[in-house]
KEFI-855783 format. One record per atom (N, C-alpha, C): x, y, z. Coordinates in steps of 0.2 Angstrom, whole numbers, padded with zeros to 4 digits, always signed. Example, Ala and Ser with C-alpha at 12.3 -4.5 7.8 and 13.67 -1.06 7.14 Angstrom:
REM residues 2
+0066-0028+0039;+0062-0022+0039;+0066-0016+0039;+0064-0011+0035;+0068-0005+0036;+0064+0000+0039;
This chain:
REM residues 160
+0004-0006+0000;+0000+0001+0000;+0004+0007+0000;+0011+0005+0002;+0016+0011+0002;+0022+0010+0006;+0025+0015+0008;+0031+0014+0012;+0032+0021+0015;+0035+0021+0021;+0038+0027+0024;+0044+0029+0021;+0043+0035+0019;+0049+0038+0015;+0054+0042+0018;+0052+0045+0024;+0057+0049+0028;+0053+0053+0034;+0056+0056+0037;+0055+0060+0043;+0052+0067+0041;+0048+0070+0045;+0045+0077+0044;+0045+0080+0051;+0049+0085+0052;+0049+0088+0058;+0052+0084+0064;+0051+0087+0070;+0053+0084+0077;+0048+0080+0081;+0042+0080+0079;+0037+0078+0083;+0034+0071+0081;+0038+0067+0077;+0036+0060+0076;+0032+0059+0070;+0031+0065+0066;+0027+0064+0059;+0032+0061+0054;+0029+0057+0050;+0033+0054+0045;+0030+0056+0037;+0035+0055+0033;+0033+0057+0026;+0031+0049+0023;+0025+0049+0020;+0023+0042+0017;+0022+0042+0009;+0025+0037+0006;+0023+0037-0001;+0018+0032-0002;+0012+0034-0003;+0006+0030-0005;+0006+0026-0012;+0004+0020-0011;+0003+0016-0017;-0005+0016-0019;-0009+0020-0015;-0016+0020-0016;-0018+0025-0022;-0024+0024-0025;-0026+0029-0030;-0033+0031-0027;-0035+0037-0025;-0031+0042-0024;-0026+0041-0018;-0020+0045-0018;-0015+0044-0012;-0017+0044-0006;-0023+0049-0005;-0026+0050+0002;-0030+0044+0004;-0031+0040-0001;-0035+0033+0002;-0032+0029+0007;-0025+0030+0008;-0021+0026+0013;-0024+0029+0020;-0027+0035+0020;-0029+0038+0027;-0035+0035+0029;-0038+0031+0025;-0045+0028+0026;-0044+0021+0031;-0038+0019+0031;-0036+0013+0035;-0032+0014+0042;-0035+0011+0047;-0033+0011+0053;-0034+0005+0057;-0029+0001+0060;-0023+0003+0060;-0019+0001+0053;-0013+0004+0052;-0009+0002+0047;-0004-0003+0049;-0002-0008+0045;+0003-0013+0047;+0010-0012+0044;+0015-0011+0048;+0022-0009+0045;+0027-0015+0046;+0031-0016+0041;+0035-0022+0041;+0042-0020+0044;+0042-0022+0051;+0048-0019+0055;+0050-0025+0058;+0058-0025+0058;+0061-0030+0061;+0060-0037+0059;+0058-0037+0053;+0057-0044+0049;+0050-0047+0051;+0045-0043+0054;+0037-0045+0055;+0033-0039+0054;+0027-0040+0053;+0022-0036+0051;+0020-0034+0058;+0019-0027+0060;+0015-0025+0066;+0011-0019+0065;+0005-0019+0069;+0000-0014+0068;+0002-0008+0072;+0001-0003+0069;+0001+0004+0071;-0005+0009+0070;-0007+0011+0076;-0013+0015+0076;-0011+0022+0073;-0015+0025+0068;-0014+0032+0065;-0017+0036+0069;-0014+0041+0072;-0016+0047+0076;-0019+0052+0072;-0015+0053+0067;-0016+0059+0062;-0013+0059+0056;-0016+0061+0051;-0013+0061+0044;-0016+0066+0039;-0012+0068+0034;-0014+0073+0029;-0011+0072+0023;-0014+0075+0018;-0010+0075+0010;-0005+0080+0011;+0001+0080+0008;+0006+0084+0008;+0010+0084+0002;+0011+0089-0002;+0014+0089-0008;+0013+0083-0012;+0018+0078-0014;+0018+0072-0018;+0016+0066-0013;+0014+0067-0008;+0013+0061-0002;+0008+0062+0002;+0010+0059+0008;+0006+0060+0015;+0011+0061+0020;+0007+0064+0025;+0011+0065+0032;+0006+0060+0036;+0010+0056+0041;+0007+0052+0046;+0010+0052+0053;+0006+0052+0058;+0008+0052+0064;+0006+0046+0068;+0009+0042+0070;+0007+0035+0073;+0007+0037+0081;+0002+0034+0085;+0001+0035+0091;+0007+0032+0095;+0010+0035+0100;+0015+0033+0103;+0022+0035+0100;+0022+0038+0094;+0028+0040+0091;+0028+0047+0091;+0031+0050+0097;+0030+0056+0098;+0037+0061+0097;+0041+0058+0095;+0048+0062+0093;+0051+0059+0088;+0057+0063+0085;+0060+0061+0078;+0064+0055+0079;+0067+0053+0086;+0070+0047+0087;+0066+0041+0085;+0060+0041+0088;+0055+0035+0088;+0053+0034+0081;+0052+0040+0077;+0050+0040+0070;+0055+0037+0067;+0061+0039+0068;+0067+0037+0063;+0067+0030+0062;+0065+0025+0067;+0066+0018+0066;+0061+0015+0061;+0056+0019+0059;+0051+0017+0055;+0052+0019+0047;+0057+0023+0046;+0059+0025+0040;+0061+0019+0035;+0058+0019+0030;+0059+0013+0025;+0054+0007+0025;+0051+0007+0030;+0046+0001+0032;+0040+0002+0027;+0039-0005+0024;+0033-0006+0020;+0027-0005+0024;+0021-0003+0020;+0015-0002+0023;+0010-0007+0020;+0006-0010+0024;+0001-0013+0022;-0006-0014+0026;-0011-0016+0025;-0018-0017+0028;-0020-0024+0028;-0024-0027+0033;-0027-0032+0033;-0032-0033+0027;-0032-0039+0024;-0037-0040+0018;-0044-0038+0020;-0046-0040+0027;-0053-0038+0029;-0054-0031+0029;-0049-0027+0029;-0051-0020+0029;-0052-0017+0022;-0050-0020+0017;-0051-0018+0010;-0058-0019+0009;-0062-0015+0005;-0068-0016+0002;-0069-0022-0004;-0074-0025-0005;-0075-0030-0009;-0073-0027-0016;-0070-0030-0021;-0069-0027-0028;-0076-0027-0032;-0077-0022-0036;-0083-0023-0040;-0082-0028-0045;-0088-0031-0048;-0088-0035-0053;-0083-0033-0058;-0079-0038-0060;-0074-0037-0065;-0068-0033-0063;-0067-0032-0057;-0062-0028-0054;-0058-0034-0050;-0051-0033-0049;-0047-0038-0046;-0042-0034-0042;-0040-0036-0036;-0034-0034-0033;-0029-0037-0036;-0022-0034-0037;-0017-0037-0039;-0015-0043-0036;-0015-0043-0029;-0013-0048-0025;-0017-0055-0027;-0023-0054-0029;-0027-0060-0031;-0025-0063-0038;-0022-0058-0042;-0020-0061-0049;-0013-0064-0049;-0009-0062-0044;-0001-0065-0044;-0002-0072-0042;+0001-0076-0047;+0001-0084-0045;-0004-0087-0050;-0009-0084-0053;-0014-0088-0057;-0010-0089-0063;-0013-0096-0066;-0010-0098-0072;-0013-0094-0078;-0009-0094-0083;-0012-0090-0089;-0012-0094-0095;-0017-0095-0098;-0018-0100-0104;-0021-0096-0110;-0020-0099-0116;-0023-0095-0122;-0029-0098-0122;-0034-0096-0126;-0040-0098-0129;-0039-0104-0133;-0033-0107-0134;-0032-0113-0138;-0029-0117-0133;-0029-0117-0126;-0027-0120-0120;-0020-0121-0121;-0016-0116-0123;-0008-0116-0122;-0006-0113-0116;-0003-0116-0111;+0000-0114-0106;+0006-0109-0107;+0005-0102-0104;+0010-0098-0105;+0014-0096-0099;+0011-0099-0092;+0015-0098-0086;+0011-0095-0081;+0014-0092-0076;+0010-0089-0070;+0011-0082-0070;+0007-0078-0067;+0008-0071-0066;+0012-0070-0060;+0018-0067-0062;+0023-0065-0057;+0022-0059-0054;+0020-0054-0057;+0019-0047-0055;+0015-0043-0059;+0013-0037-0058;+0009-0033-0062;+0012-0026-0063;+0012-0023-0068;+0015-0017-0070;+0010-0011-0071;+0010-0006-0069;+0006+0000-0070;+0010+0004-0075;+0007+0005-0081;+0010+0008-0086;+0007+0015-0087;+0002+0017-0084;-0002+0023-0087;-0008+0022-0091;-0006+0019-0097;-0013+0017-0102;-0016+0011-0099;-0013+0006-0096;-0015+0000-0094;-0012-0004-0090;-0014-0009-0086;-0009-0013-0082;-0008-0018-0086;-0002-0022-0084;+0002-0026-0088;+0003-0033-0084;+0002-0039-0085;+0003-0045-0083;+0010-0047-0084;+0014-0048-0080;+0022-0051-0081;+0021-0058-0080;+0021-0062-0085;+0019-0070-0085;+0026-0073-0086;+0028-0077-0081;+0034-0082-0081;+0032-0088-0083;+0035-0091-0088;+0034-0098-0091;+0040-0100-0094;+0040-0103-0100;+0046-0105-0104;+0050-0099-0105;+0047-0092-0105;+0050-0086-0105;+0045-0081-0102;+0048-0075-0101;+0043-0070-0098;+0040-0066-0104;+0033-0065-0103;+0029-0062-0107;+0026-0056-0104;+0025-0050-0107;+0021-0044-0104;+0014-0044-0108;+0010-0045-0104;+0003-0046-0108;-0002-0041-0105;-0004-0036-0109;-0009-0031-0106;-0015-0033-0103;-0017-0030-0097;-0023-0033-0094;-0029-0028-0097;-0031-0030-0103;-0037-0027-0106;-0042-0031-0106;-0047-0031-0102;-0053-0036-0102;-0057-0035-0108;-0059-0041-0111;-0063-0040-0116;-0060-0041-0123;-0053-0038-0124;-0050-0038-0130;-0043-0043-0129;-0040-0043-0124;-0034-0047-0122;-0036-0053-0117;-0039-0050-0111;-0041-0055-0106;-0048-0058-0107;-0049-0063-0108;-0055-0066-0110;-0059-0068-0103;-0055-0071-0099;-0059-0073-0093;-0054-0073-0087;-0055-0071-0081;-0052-0072-0075;-0056-0077-0071;-0053-0082-0068;-0057-0086-0064;-0053-0088-0058;-0054-0083-0052;-0050-0084-0047;-0051-0091-0043;-0057-0094-0043;-0059-0100-0040;-0054-0106-0043;-0053-0105-0050;-0049-0111-0053;-0041-0109-0054;-0040-0102-0052;-0034-0100-0052;-0031-0099-0059;-0035-0096-0063;-0034-0096-0071;-0036-0090-0074;-0032-0087-0079;-0033-0082-0083;-0032-0083-0090;-0038-0083-0093;-0038-0086-0100;-0037-0080-0105;-0032-0079-0110;-0030-0073-0114;-0031-0075-0121;-0033-0070-0125;-0033-0070-0133;-0026-0067-0134;-0020-0071-0135;-0014-0069-0135;-0010-0075-0139;-0006-0073-0144;-0001-0077-0148;+0005-0080-0144;+0004-0086-0143;+0010-0088-0138;+0017-0087-0141;+0018-0085-0147;+0024-0084-0150;+0026-0077-0149;+0022-0073-0146;+0024-0065-0145;+0026-0065-0139;
């Protein structure tokens, strides 16, 4: 969902790089979970606001620059149950990762390793006999997404 980018002031405020759209959407979740010392830990958001190209957050109990400094660089996540259900035809990227990708002719292309945001459209990075970049364009390239079967069917030339 984002990461802690740096310190802001001396009273424990932190600069946050949000991965949500809009970026202020991250402020809708409380608590936030930070990956600290090799494990995910819950932190209660005391205050937050939009600021230039990111956000500013203040966590409860983090009242000075020294306490805040240990959080710089931490990844930010939320519990799955905090997220709203996606609308029909929409998917969370985390749900697409690991799905098998096959063509309409049942040719196995591999599995979704990651997704890229290009601005024009999202792109599936599919790892199989080789890496393929497949645009996530529902209706034209993406024929079907079946989360229950762990499968994405695509209209895609296996040689491309």
